[in-house]
N, C-alpha and C positions, 0 to 999 in steps of 0.2 A: 400394109399396116398404117393406120391413121394416127394422128397426134393423140386422140383420146384413148387409143388402145395401148399406147406406150405408158409405162410407169411415169410418175411425175419426175421432173428434174429436182435435184437436191441443191438448194441455194443456201450457202452458209452465211452467217451473220456478219463475218468480218469483225473489225474493231467497232464495237457499238458506239463509241464516242465519235466515230467518223461519219461519212456520208452514206455508208451502206444502208442503214435504216431509211434514210431520206429517199434514196433512189429506188429502193425496194417498194416503199409505200407509193411513190409517184407512179411507178409502172403498174402496180396492182390496181391503183385507182383508175387507170386507163386500160384495164385488161381487155375489155370488150372491143373498144375501138382499135386497139393494137393487135387483136387476135393473139394475145399473150399465151405462150405455152404454159400449162399448169406446172407449178413448182411447189415444193414443200420447203418452207423456210425453217432452217435449223438454227435456233438461237433463243433469245429471251423474249417472250411475248410481251412482258411489261415494257421492255424497251420500245417495241413497236407502238404500243398503245400510248406511251408517254410522248414519243416523237410525233405521232399522228396528231395528238392534242396540241403540241407546240406548233405544228405546221398548219393547224386549222383544218385537218382532214377528218372526215367522219368515216372511219374504217372499222369493220368488224374483224376481230382476230379470234381464231378458233384452234383449240388443240386438235392435232391430227396425227395420223400415221401415213406411211407411204400408200397404204391400201385405201385410205379414205380421203386423201388430199385432193385428188382430181375431182371427185364428186362435190367436195366442199368449195373448190377454188373460186367459182364465180359468185358465191354468196359470202364467203369469208376468207381472209388470208390464213391459210393453214400453217400451223407452227408445231414443230417437234422441239421440245424444250432442251436447251443448253443454257441454263440460267447463270446470270452474272452474280459474282460474290459481293460486289460493291456497287453502290448507286452509280448510274451512268449519267454523266454530264456532257452534253455535246461539246466537242472541242477540247475535252480534258481527259485524255486516255489514262487508264488506271491499270498497272500491272496485276492488280488483284483479280482482274477479269480475264487474265491470260488463259486460265484453264477452260473457261467457257468458250473462248475464241478457238483454241486448238481442239477442244472437244467437239465443237461443231464440225470441224474439218474431218476429224477421225470418224465421226458418225456418218457423214456424207459419203466418205470413201467406203466404209463398211457396207452401207445400204446399197451403194451402186455396184460394188463387187458381188453382192448377193443377188443382184437383179431386181431389187425392190424399188430402186430409183434408176432412171435411165442415164444420168450423167451428173457430174459434179460441177456446179457453178459457184465460184467463190467470190464473195465481196472482199474489198481490200482490207489488208491487215497492215499494221505498223510494226515492222520487225524490231525496232529499237525498244518498243514497249514490251514485246514478248521476250527480248533478251534479258530485260530486267527481272523476268520471272523464270529464267533458266532455259529458254528456248535456244536450241543449239544449231539451228539450220540457217543457211544464208537467206532463205526465202521460202515462199509457198512451194515452188517447183521441187526443191530438194526434200522438203518435208513430205510431199505427196509421194515422191519416189521411195522414201524410206517406209512409208505406210504400205505401199504396194509390195516392196521387197519382203517385209515382215509377213504379209498375208500369203505370199506365193512361195517364199523361200528362194527367190531368184533375184540376182542383182539387176537393178534397173539403171539405165542411163536416161534421165529425163531430158527432153528437148523442148526448149521454149520456142513457140511459133507465135509471132505477131501477125495476125491475119486481118487485113483491112480491105476495103473495096478497090484500092489501087496497088497494094503491095502485100506480099507475104515475105516475112524476113525471119531468119533464125540466127541467133548468136551462138557460135560454137563454144566459147567460154562465156560464163554468165556472171554470177555475182562475185567477182574477184576484183581487186584493185588493178588498174591499168598497168602498173609496173610489173605485175605478176603474169600478165598475159603471155609474153614470149616464152617463158619457161613452161607454162601450162599447156601451150598449144603444141600438139603432136600430130604426126601424120595419121596415126591410128584414131585419134579423137575426131579429126575431121572426117575420116572415112566412116566411122561408126555413126556420127551425127548425121551425115548425109544419107546413109543407108536407112536409118530410122525415119528420117524426113521423107525420103522417096517412097518408102513402104506405106507410111501412114497417109500420104497424099493420094496414093493409089487406093488403098483399102478403105480409108475413112472419108476422104474428100471426093473419091470417084474420078480422079484425074488419071487417064489411061497410061500416059507416059510422062511423068513430071519432068520438067526441064529445070536443072539446077544451075544457077549462076553463083560462082564461088569467088568471094572477094579476096584480094590480097590483104596481108596484114599491114604492110608499110605503104607510104605514099607512092603512087604510080606502080603499085605491086612490086616494089623493091627496085625498080629502074635497073634491072639486070645486075643487081647486087650493089649498086652505088648507094641505095637508100636502105640497105638491110638485106641480110642473107636468107631470112626465114621463108620468103615467098618461093625462092628456087629450091631451098633445101627441104621444106616441109609441105607447103601448100601445093606446089606443082606436082610432086610425086603422089599426093593424095588424090588429086584430080585424075591423074593417069590411071591409078588403081580403080577408081570409080568407073571410068570409061571402059576399062577392061572387063568389068562385070556387066556391061550393057546399060549402065545408068547414063542418062543424057546430062552430062556435067561439062561446064566450061569454066576456065579460070587458070591461074588467079587473075582477076580483073581489077583494075584500078577502081577503088570504091567511089572516087569522086565523079565517075562517069557512069555509074551503074543504075542511078535512080531517076533519071529523066524519063519522060513519057515513052520515047522511042526505045530506049534500053529496056524498060520494064516489059514491053510487048514481046520481048524475045525469051522470057523465062517465066516459070511458075512460082519460083521461090528463090530468094537470095540468101545464101549462107555467108554470114559475116563472122569475122574472127573474134570480135569482142562485143560486149553488151551495147555500148552506145553506137557502134558502127551499124547495128541493126535497128536499135530502138529510136534513134534520132530520125532517120528517114521514115520509119513506120508511123511515128507519131506526127511528124510534120505533114504527111500525106493523108492521115486519117485519125486525128486526135480524138474526135468525138465518137467515132464508130469503128475503131479497131478493137480487136479482141486478142487477149493472151490465151493461147491454147497450149496445153502440154501434150507433146507427142511421146511415144515410147512407153506408155503406161498401159496396163490392162483394163483401163476404163477411160471414158471421155471426161476431160476437164477443160473448162473455159473460164475466163474471168475478164472483167473490165481491164483496160490497159492503163488505168490511172490509179492513184493512191487514195488514202483515207481523207484527204482534204479537210483536216480538222478545223481549219480557219473558217470554213463555210458550213460546217455541220449544224443542222437545226435551223438554218436561215431560209430554207425554201428556194435556194438558187442553184443547187447542184443539178447538173444535167444528167439524166439517166440513159443517154443514148448508147454509151458503151456497154452498160449492163444489159440493155435491150438486145444489142448485137450479140452479146455473149450468150444470152438465153436462146436466141434464135439459132445461133450456130450450134449450140449443144443439141437443140432439138433436131436440126437437120442431120447432124452426125449420128445421132441416135436412131433416127428413121432410116438412114442409109445402112447402119449396122444391122438393124432389124431385117431389112430387105435382103441383105447379103446372107443372113443365116437361115432364111426361109427355104 
């Protein structure tokens, strides 16, 4: 199956006051030179037109559906409406637009689960803005899992994967305060996260036998109990359970020696015990071209690994590299999935 035979990607608006519109417009402007995979933008067409004018870009925007987006894509930026309730000012987020932001995500998920779009790619949101409007999820990842659970009737454990050219990293605990990590971290959670990661790397990424490097929670992986008991009591038994199932897992490993060049050559993904233990090395090694992908869901989802960057919205200086990488990874995963089901 070729790219043009796939349904388009569903690209959500994100927070319209952020750089989502900027980087979307920048990529579409270079669609031919970049061989950009066709996408359907789900959001407010007026926001795109206004931002294009502000950035001095001559861009045609056209109303579209999943079925018409690919044919339209090289002549006009195809948009499925999720209109904002309040005027959008770059750099000034407005909670009154929360319904349009979350509505775009809901639409993208529904279209992708119905097979009308091939994957969900999400522009950045600002959770604090959504909280002001009643949003109850810690982030995109948990919201997507809730949407999938409602659609399927099955409980989902979403797994956040930061995928870059030099490192793949997964945080076992995600959007919780650091002080809450030891209580939240369990042997079962590590095992379940690792099983989902290993399965999706095989089935979606085409890695025949993924190698998992599992970090310790404490400095020096606990130093035999001198620096904390969790590594021997929780992490090590989880690793042994994974090995017993045939998964190529090693650990717990001291996190401070896991991410240099020689160490990274020995594994396909690093499982880390908390958010920053995974995201700091992932962003340090590939800030502009790493991708946030959600594993464990019944659809493909990718996203840039950066935030809304309100301070530079509308100024024409936002780099679209990570969104480009997210679109390309979503396309690659969708093509692999299509080949596997033939």
